[in-house]
Every structure is written in structure tokens, then in C-alpha cells.
N, C-alpha and C positions, 0 to 999 in steps of 0.2 A: 575286633571284626576286621577281616582282611578286605581292604578296598584297593582296587587297582583300575587303571584306565585301560580300556579296551581299544583295539585298533578299529576305528570306524572309517568306512569308505562311504562318504556322503554322495548321494546321487540327487541332490536337490536342484531346483531350476535356476541356476545362475547363468551367466553368459556363455559358459562352456560346459554345460552338463545337461542332465535330463529335464526336458520340459514336462510340466504337469498335465499329461495327456492320459486319457483312458483308452486302453487297447481292446478293441473288438477284433473279431476275425470272421471270415466267411469261407465257405466251400469245404470245411472239414468238421466232422462232428466234435473232434477234440482239438483244443487249442494248445495242448501240451505235447512235448516231444515223445514222452514215453508210451503214449497210447493213441497216436494218430491213426487214422484210417488210411490204408496204403493205396498207392496208385494202381489203376488198370487191372481190375479183376478179370481173370481169364479162366479160372477153375474154382468150383465151390461144391462142397458136400456137407450134409448135416450128419453128424456121427455121435455115438455114445462111447466115450473113452472109458476103459476099465481102469480107472485110477481115481483115488480119493482126492488127488491134487486139483482136479479140474471139474468145473460144474458141467451139468448135462442138460440138454444137448449142446454140442459145440458146432459152430459153423466154421469149417476149415476152408481157407481161401489160398489161392496162389496167384501171383502176378509175375510177368516176365521181367518187371523192373519196378523198383520203388526208390525214389530219390533219398528217402530216409532210411534205407538199408533194412527194410522189413518187407520183402516181397511176399512172404508167407505170414499169415495172421490167423488168429482164431477169435471168434466173437460169441458172446453169450448175453442175451437180453440187452443189447446195445452197448456192451463194453468189450474192449479188446482184452484178451486173456493172456496170450503167449505168442511166441513166434519161433519159426524155424525148427520144429521138433518132429514134424511128420513128413515134410518134404514131398515125397512121391505118393502120398495116400489120397490126394484129391484128384478126381477125374470126372468132370461134369459131362463127359461124352458117354459115360457108361453108367447103367443103372442095374442094381442087383437086389433081388429079394427072394429068399428061400430057394436058392438054386436056379432061379430064372435070371438071365442076363440079357439086356438089350443095349446095343451099341449104335452110335452114329457112324455110318460109313460115308466115305468121300466128304468129310467135313469141309464146308466152304466158308461160312462166316462173312457175309457181305459187309464191307467197310471195316472189318476188324484188322485186316492186314493189307490195306490199300487195294482191296478188290472193289471196284466201283460198279461193275456190271452185275445184273441179277445172277443168282445161282443157276448153274446149268439145269435145263429141264428135259434134256434128251441125251442119249449116249451113255457111255460107261462111267462118266464123272458125275452123274446126278447124285446129290446127297440123299440118303435115306436111312432108315433105322432097321437093323437086323437083330432078331432075337434068337435065343438059344433053342427055342422050340421050332425053328425054321419059319416063323411068321415074320412079316415085314410091314413097315409103315412107309408109304411113299407119297402121302398126300400133303406133307408139310414142305413148303417151298425151300426153307433154309433152316433146318433143325440145328440148334447150337447147344442144347443141354437136354438131358433126360433124367428122370427120377421116378421111382415107384411110390405110390401112396400106400396106406395101410390095407386098402381093399384090393391091392394088386393092379390097380389101374396105372397106366403109364402117362406121365406128364412130359410134354415135349415143348420146348421153347421154339417159337417160330420167329426167326429174325428177318423174315420177308416183310412186305408192306403191312401185314396184320399186326406184328409186334405184340403177340399175346402168348398165352400158355394154352396149348391144346391138350385135353385130357381124353385118353383113349381107354376103352375097356375091351377085353377079349369076348368074342362071340364065336364059339367053336374054334375054327382054325384061322380066324382073322380078327383084326382090330377094327373097331368102329369108334367114331367120334362120340364121346359121352357128353362133353360140354367144353366150353372155353372159359378161361379166367383172364380178366383184364380187358380194357377198352380196345376194341378192334381198331387197329391203326396206331395204337400206343400214343406216345407223346405227339405224334404227327396228325392225330385225328382232329376232326372238328369238335365243337364249333369254333374253338380258338386253336388253330394249328400251332403246335410248339408249346402249348401251355402245360405246365407240370400238373400231375394229379397222382393220387396214391396208386391207382390202378392203370395209369398211363405209362407203359414201360418203354424202354429204349435200349436196344442192344442187349438182350438177355444172354448171359453166359453161365448162369448157374441156377439149379432148382433143387429143392429138398423138402421133405416132409418129416416132422418129428413124431414121437410116439403119441402125442395128443392130437395129431392130424393137422397141426398148424403148417401153413405153406410158406416156404422161403423162396424168394425170387431175387437173384443177383443180377443187376444191370451193370454193364460196363460203358454204356453210351456209344454213340456213333459219331466219328470213328474213334475207336478205342485209344489209339496211340497219341492222338493229338487233341481231341476235344472231349473225350470221355473221362472215365475214372472208375470209382467203386460206389455202388448204390445198392445196398442190401435191404430188402423190405420183408417183414414177417407179418403174415395175416392169420387171424384167428380162425380156427376150425368151426367155431360156433356161428359167427356172424360175418366173417370175412373182413372184420375191421383191422386196421393197421395196429399191430402190437408194439413193434419197435423198428427202428431203422438206423443204419449207419451210412455215412456218406463221406467220400474223399473225392472231390470234384475239381481239383486244381493241380496242374503239373507245369511248373515253370511258366507261370502266367502273371501278367499284370492285369489291372482292372481299372475301369473308369465309370464315373457316375453319369447317368443319363441327364442331359441338359434339362433344367427346369424341374427336376424331381426332388430337389432339396436333399439330395443324398439318399433317397429312399429306394432308388432303382439303380443297381450296379451291374455292369456287363463285363463278362470275360469274353474270350474269343468266340464261344458258341453257346454260352449259357447266360441267363439273367437271374439275378438274386434280388429279392425284396428285403429291405432292411427296415426294422422297427427299432429306432434308437431309444425308445422308452424301456426296452428290455435290457437285461444285463448282458455282458459279453457271453457269447456262446449260444444265447437264445434270441439274438437280434437278427439273425439271418435265416432265410429259407430259399430253396430253389424255386423260382417262379416260372422259368421257361427255358426252352432249348431253341436256339436261333438258326440251326443248320438242319436242312431237310435233304438227305442224300437221295431220296427217291424222286423228288421233283427237280433237284438241281445237282445232277451228277458232275457238272463242270466246276462246282465250287472248289476253289483252291484249298480251302480248309480241309477237304477230304484227303489231300495228298501232301500238304506241307504244313508243319506246325506254325500256326499264326499266333504267337504267344503274346505279343504286345498289342494293346488296343487303345483307341481314343474314341470317345463319343463326341459327335458334332451335330449341330442343328443348322441346316442350310435351307433357306426358303420355307421355314416353318416345319420342316420334316427332319426326323432323326436318322442319322447314318452312323454305322459302325466302320471304323478304319482299323486295319490290322497289319502287323508286320512280324516277320520271324525274328528269332533270337538276335541275329547280327544284322538286321535292317536290310535283308535281301530284296524286299519288295514292299509296296503298299497296296493292300487290297481294300476294296470299298464295297459295303453291303447296305442295301436299302430295306427298311422294314415294311413288310406287306400290310396293307390295311386290315385291321381286325385280327392280326396274327402276331405271334412271337417270332415267326420266321423272318430272317433277313436274307434276301436274295442277292446273289453277287451281281455287281454292276460295273466294276472296273478293277484292273490290276496294272500297276506300274512297277517294272523291275528297277531296282536301285543298285544294290551292291554287286549283283551279278547280271550277266547278259541274258540269262534264262534260268528257269527253275526246272530241275530234273523231273521228268515225267509229266509235268502239267502242260498239256496241249503241245507236246513235243512233235506231234505229227502235223500241226498247223503252223507252228512258229517257223520263221526263217531259220535255216541252219546257221550255227555259229562255228566259224573255223578260223584259221590263222589270218585270213584276210579281213575279218570283221574288226572294225575299229574298237579300241578298248572302251571308248566312251559311248558306243552304240547300245541302246536299250530297247526292249520291246514293251508295248502297252496294249491293253485291251479295254475298250469301252463298249458297253452293251447298247448298241444302237436301237434294237427293236424291243428291248425291255423284257425278253423272255428268260433272262438269266443263264442262257446257254452261249457258248462261244462259237461264232462263225468266222471263217477265214477272212471275210471282208471287214470284220470289225477289228482286226489286228493292225497295229501300226508300229512304227519305230520312231525313236527320238534320241537326241544326244544329250548327255550330261556334261557338265563343265569340268568334271574331275572324275576319273574312273574309280577311285577308291572311296566309297561312301562310308561315312563314320556315324552319321546320325540323321534322324528324320523329324520333321515337324509337320503337323497338320494344323493350319491356322483355323480360327473360328469360322471363316467363310469357306473352308474346304481347300484353300490353296495349299499345295504340297511343296515342301522344301527338302532337298537332300544336302547334307553338310559334308564338307571335306576341305579341300584347298579351294575356298570359295564356295558359294551356295548356288545350287540349281533350283530355280523357282518355277513351278508349273501352275499357272493361274487357273483357278476355278471360275467359270463364267456363268454359273447358275444351273437350274434344273431344266431337263428336256421334257417333252410331252409325256414320257413314261415315268417321270418322277426320279430319274437318275441324274446326279450331278454330271456336268460336262467340264472337261479340261481342254484348254487351248494348246495343243502340242506344236502349233506353228509359231507361238509367241513365248516360248520358254526363254527365261532370262537368267543371266548370271549376275548374282549380287556379290559385289566385291567387298571383302572384309580386310581391313589393314593388316591385322596380324596373320591372316592366312596367306596374304601375298608374300609374307616373309617366311614361308615354309612352316607356318603353324597350321593346325587343323581345327575346324569347327566340329567338335565331337557331338554336342547336344544343342538343340535349338528350341526356342519357344517364342513365337511372334504373337503379339496382341494387336489386331488390326485397328480396333477402336482407339487405342492409345498410340498407334504407330510406334510401338516399342518392341525391340528385339533383344532377347537374351541368348547369348552364345557362351557355352562352356567350352573353352578352348585350351590348347597347349601344343607342345611340340613332341610329346612322347605318345604312348598308347592311351593315356587317360588325361582328362582335363586337369589343369592346375589353377585356373582362374575362371571367373564368370564376368563377362563383359556385358554391360547393360547399355543399349543404344536407345536414345530418344530421337524422334523424327527420322526413323530408319529409312523411309522411302525418299527422303530428300537429302542427298549427300552434301548439299551446301550448308544447311543449318543443322545437320546431324551432330549430336553430342554423345559422349560416352563416358562411362565410369567403370572402374575395375574393382571387383571384389575378389580378394585372394581366398582360395579354397585350400585347406590343409591337404597337402599332397606329398607323398614320398614313395619312390620305387627303389630298386636296388642298382640303378645305374644302367648304362648302355650294355647291351649284350645279354641282359637277363630278361627272359620272357616270363611275365607273371602267369602262374598257373594256380588256380584256386585249389585249396586243400593241399598244396604241395610247397610253395615257397612264398606265399603272399601274407603270411601272418604278421610280419614286421613292416609291411608296406601300408601306405594310405592311398587307396585307389578310388577316387571319385568315379562312380559308374553311371549314375542316372540323374536327370534333371527334371523337375516339375516346378511349376510356378503359378501363382495367382497374381493379381495386380499389385499386391503389397509385399509378398514374400517369395523367396526362392527356396527350393528343397533339394538338397544334394544327397543322394544315396551312395553309400560306400560298398565296394565290391566284396571286401572281406571285413576286417576289423576297422572300426571307425576311430577317430582321434580322441574321443572324450569319455563316453559313458562306459561304466563297468558292469560286467555280468559274471555269473557263475558258470564255469565250464562244466556243463551237465553231462557231456559226452567224453570228456578226457581228450579233446582234440589237441591240447597243448599242455601236456603234463597230466597230473593226477586229476581225477574227477573231483569236482567241488572246489577247485582252485579259482582264483580271480583272474579274469582276462578282460581285455577290451571287447565290447559288444560287437558281434556280427549284426549286420542289418541296421546299423546306425544311419539316421537321416539328419543331417545338419540343416538348420533353418536360418536364413539370412533375411534381414529387412532390406528391401531393395532401395529405399530412399536414402539410407545411411550406410549400408553395408554391414551393419551391426549383426553379430551373431546372437540370435535369440536363444539358442540352445539346441538340443537334439532330441529326436524321437528314437527310442530303442526298446527292444523287448525287456520285460521285467519279470518278476516272480509270478505274475498272473498268467503268463504264457510259458512258464518254466525256463525263463531266461534265454530261450532258444530262438535263433533265426538262422536259416541257411544262407550261404553266400548269395549275393546278388548276381544272377546269371544271365541277365538280359541287358541289351543296350538301352532299353526304355522300360525300366522296372516299376516306375511310380507315376501316380497322377494325384491331383488334389481337386476337391470340390469345396466350394464356399457355400455354406448354408445361409438361409435368410437371416439368422440371428448372429452371423459373423463367425460361427464355428467353422473350423477347417476339418474336413475328413481327408486324411492322407492315406491313400491306398497303395500298399507296397507288396511286391512279390515276396513270398516266403516259400520258395520251392522245396526246401529241405524236408518239411513235413506236410507238404501238400495243402497250402491254404493261402489266403490273402490277409495281410494285416490291414486293419482300418483304425488308424489313430485319430481320436477325437481331441482336437486341441483348440482352445479358445485363446486367441491373442489378447494381450492386456488391453483393457478399455473398450471391449466389444460387448454388445448386449447379451451375448451368451454367458457372461460372468454372472448375471442375475438369475440364470436358469439352472444353477447348480453344477455347471461344468468347470468352474474355476477351481483349481486344486489348491488346497492348503498344503504347505510344505514345511520341511524342517528349517530351522533357523540357520544362519550362515556358519555357525560354529557349534554343531551338535557335539555332545559328549556322551560316551557310553561308559558307565561306571559299574564295575563288578563289585557287589556287596554280598559276599557269602553265596547264598542260594538265589540271589536276585540280580537282575540287571536293571539299572536306572538309566534312562535316556533323558538328557536335559537339552534344552534349546529348541523345543517345539514352539511354533507360533500359536498363541492362544486363539480360540475361535469356537466354532461349533464342534460338537462331540466327534471324536475321531476313533475309529475302531483299529486296534493294532493287533497283529499276530506275529509270533515268532515261528519261522519255518526252517526246516533243514533244507539242504540244496535240492532234494527231490520233491519239495513242496509240501511235506507233511507238517501239519500244525502242531507245534510243541506247547505253546501257551498263548493266551489272549488277554487283552485288557482294553478298557475304554478310557479316553482322556479328553478333557476340554481345556486343559491348561498346558503350561510349558514343560511339564515333567510327567513321565510315565514309568511305571515299574512292571517288569515282566519276570516270570520265573526263569531261572537259569537252566539251560539244557544240560543233560548229562554228557560228559566228555568234552573234548576240545574239537575245534574245527571252524568252518565257515558257516554262518547262519544269516538269516535275512529277517529284518523287521519290516513288515508290510503294513501299510496303513491305507484306510479308505475313509473318505469324508465327502458327503453330498455328491455321490456318484463318481468321485475322482479316486485315483490310486497313486501310490508312490512306494518307495522302499529305501531301506538303509541296509547296507551289508556290513556285518561285524565279524571279526575274527577273535575267537576265544582261545588264548594260549594254554 
């Protein structure tokens, strides 16, 4: 019998490898790269393709952009089918049926393309619907999609305040309203404004009806480019029940858990998700609410500027959402309205730039060559109406003009990092429930290494502990983490340094993701709790191994360092606990970290950590469930069993024997190919397991699950 030792790439949890975490995700129907739901639906049709290759009917969709390179997609009964083969065949502004054609004229689309005002209601630019029989429909405020049903009635999406589907029927030479579908007001209706519901729509961009009479409604959200996504819902012709749905609701976003929710309520910039951690990955999340209302709060900066990074804080017993764009250009603050999901704007502080293009540019003081580089603008909502008045605007100076990082302390105090730290103290809540910041007492906090031409790139301050964490360095990315105790008292202040794996290509080389960063180690994001720090890498990390499922560096299926790796350090000792990284359960895939502040962490009551990480490549948020050693969560089934320190993979004819497993409770093992297909399965409760050998040579994955945990082992068969 031929016996040979295989090439095993161990990814067990030692000091420099993968931690035993379970990977959940939210905001996308699929957690795998090959069938994710794309960003920003802008066109949709229901069609019957004359080909045996495709199921019928198909929902064809188009987007102007998808970070995962699939702007066009097709869906059937909740599954993505194919991509990029129809290109120009989708047009949700035109409806055709047996020679009849109806088109939207003067398309407007409030909040889809940074249009904040209501659609025109007089003059030549008023949107309306014109049909080939010379009939018109002018009663819909902002029509954004049309489709015929089987009876020849015309369905029209109303993107005005009604946010519903209006169904018209012909009566002689004119159209009359037959009925409506959907809650009037959509997601913004009462009794809980902003609450998600199956028939509570928001930003409809596509309609369709299949041969069975089932209704298809495609939502893109408001505003499409910054806070929306793709949300396709299909309703039964018999009882209007929801038949299936696909959602892609995240685009270059971070997320944070609501304080006091035990990780069950998670916010993005304009959406809230409810989490049920008793459910398996993929079924643990659902959209719970939308927090932006463009009709009541047209001055909301989220309507004009992508506010991708978020922090949730509780001040004076009330919850607040803080947000910042990709490169920390400002901090915006939003208060949650009583009995609603909606968060009204209450403050904006410019950080990296002196202004934000288009936002309140008619009210802000002009910026010219005489404006000091350190001058910034701020707005605080004095009267609590969520609207910006000129008298509410002010200016302040930062201590260093080039802001590299932002921190929002637990009490709402805001800090801007750079060469020194600008601290804007929060002084409590006003009578309207908005936090207030004292712009007359802004302070510079000196940092020894920044005084020597270093920069404070990322910050995290814990007020109760008076502890400051600063990820700093002298290039474009941090190379160490400095932990300060007694931060507010420079006399007794102490510090310790934790070295972070870092490597760039030297001076003069500008890192560009997907171009020249593959061989670099670029720490990009910092999150922390009171015991551990979490460092997210911009491209490949230093430790964990993944399969290259897209051929980004050589042949598909080859081994590479994982993108999206998050290193975990123990603060008390500086010890590397290990890393969090994508595995076979999510197709080994993570996009590059594209934000200055891409991660947050929540500590659950049982000691479990929920590490929330940007995964912009395929439009979702990773949620890593990790139980640190010695915590109560170990007894609740979240502690992972792992491979021993020296596993062996032995080829015996048609079998693969894996030795070195730690004995314990039963473990389910599967052998997968790089695309995730299961080739063989087995169950083991001892140190050895045997699996059937796959046909051919190449890279394969042994995947294991035990008591709700997951892990994997990569093997190469020569």
C-alpha cells in the first residue's frame, strides 16, 4: 500500500495563527464570494429566458457599481444564477405588454443621485408616465419603476413620501387608480417610523410580475449610493405573502453593537440589524430598521456624504450614533427619536478637511487661501429640529491640520489624532436630548512619540480606566500600539508598547490596494475592549492562510496569506492571542480593509467577544464570535476544539488519514474543494479520522465543526 505524507497547512489556534472563532455575517443574503447579492440596485426586470441553461422566471438586475465586480446579476427563488450576460436588457423605467409600452419621462428619483428636494411639481421637468396609446399618468409624485401585470394593469413605484406601489387600470382613454400595494409611507410610516416590514418599502427601483402573477419589488434604499443597497422581495399572487427575498445592504461599512444589547442589536450608518446568536451563520441576522428619514431631515449629512464608519455610545442614558467617512473627514452625531428607529442629526464636526463638498455650502463660511489650515467648522443643533440654521454654525481650531484617526470616548468626548491629539469635551445633554460639546475649551493632548514627528493614527480611550490606546508610527500606517495608564495625569502616567507586525516597501512607495500591497503588512484599523486590542490589516495579514478563490495572486486555488486578518493582543502582557480571519465557511474570502476605522468589538455578558469587521468586497459585515480562554462562554458551547500542535496528513491509497486531533466531543469533518463543494464527510471523537481521497491533485480543505465552533486544515495533494 502506498503511504505518503501530505503537505499540511495547519491553521490551529496557537500564538500566531487562527483563533477558534465562529464566523457569522450580516447585511448580505450570501456569505460566500461566488453568489453575493450586489450593491445598489438601479434597474430590474422579470424575464423568461429561452434557454434550458437558466431557470424561469429570472430577475435581471443592474447596478452602476459593485465592489465585488458583479454589477449585473440574475436571481431565481432567492439564489443568484449568473452575471454579466444581458447587460442592456434591464430597464425598470419602461414597461411592455403585447405591443403596449409605457415609459417614465423626466425621471427624477429623489435621494438616488444626491437630489434632496422633492420632485418638481410644475413646469416641463415634472416626472410622469407616457404610454404608446397617447395616455398619461401624472398623479404619481416621483415614479421610479413601471411594469405591467397579467391583466394589463400598470404598476408604478412611487418614490415620494408614499413609498408604495400604485396599480392603475385603463378606463377608456385614461388610467385610474385601481389599488395600492405596500404600507403608505413605506419604512418611514408609523407606528414605529423606520421599522422594517415586509411591505414597508424604501426607495423602489424595480417592479415585475411573473406568469403566476407573483409581484416582485426591488428596493435600493435611500440614499442609494451611501446608505442603501439591494433588497428584492417577491410576493405571492394568492395571498400576498412573502415568497422569497435577497438582500445586499452593506457597502464599505463598519458596524457597532448598541450599548446594553448584549450584541443583539447592530448598527450600520443608516440601518439596524437584529441578531439571534442561537441561529447558525447566515440565519442569525435580519434587517430591523432604517435610521435615516430624508423627508423629515433633508439636512442629514448622510444624504450627501458616505458616512461609512460608525460607533454606538450611550450618554446620559440615551443611545447615539456617531459616524465618519472613509478617511475621517468629519464626525457626525445622531440621536434616536423616542419610539422610532430614526436617528435625527444633532451635530457635525469637520476633522480632516475644512468643509464637506455640497453639505451646507451656502451657510458655511467660505474657505480660501487666507483660512488657517487648522480652522474647522462645526454644527450643533441648538433647537432640536434636526435642521441646520446659520446661527448654529461655529468654527474651531485643531492642533494639527492632517487628521489621521478619530476616537469617540464612552462619554461622547471626541478626539482627532495626528501629530498630537485634539480633544473636544462632551459636557452632557441639552434640553432637547442632544449632546453638547464645549468648543471654547478644546485641548491639545501631547503624546511623546508624536512630538518626535510620529503620528497617532488610531485611538481608543476608556474613561473609567483612564486608559488610552494609540496605534502610532512614522509612515502611513501604525507600526506599534502604545498603551497609556493614567492618561489624564501626565505626572503619574505610565505606558507600555506592543509591537505590531508591519512592513511596507520603503520611502517613496505609496501603498495602493490591489496594486502593490500584496507583500506589505499594513495595520489599518484598531478596536479594543478592556482586555484585548484588535488590529485589522489593510491587505494580507502576517499569519493566517487562505485559499485564493479569485486568482488575485497566481492561479485560483493557490495558498496565500488571508486578507481581512485581525490580530488580537492581550493588553496586560502584549501577548499575541492569535488571529481572526475568513475560513471555508465564508469561502476564504475577505476584501481589502478600505476604511480608517473598519472594526469594532462588543463584549457579551458571558465574556464572548463579537468582533465586527468591514468586508466591503462582497458587501457584508463579518461578525466573529470568539471566547477568550477562561471565560464563562467556554461552558456555553463556544469554545472551539482544535487540531493538535503537530497534525499529520497521511495518504493511504484511496483514503486520507489525519492524525493529531485532540480527543473530546464528536466532531464533524468535511473535505471540500476550493469552491466549497463537499467531497467526503466523517465524524470523529478521537485523535484520528479517515476521509475518502478526492480525485486528482490540488489544494483541499478539511473543515470541522464541534459544539457550534468551526475550524479548518488546508492540505495539498501532489
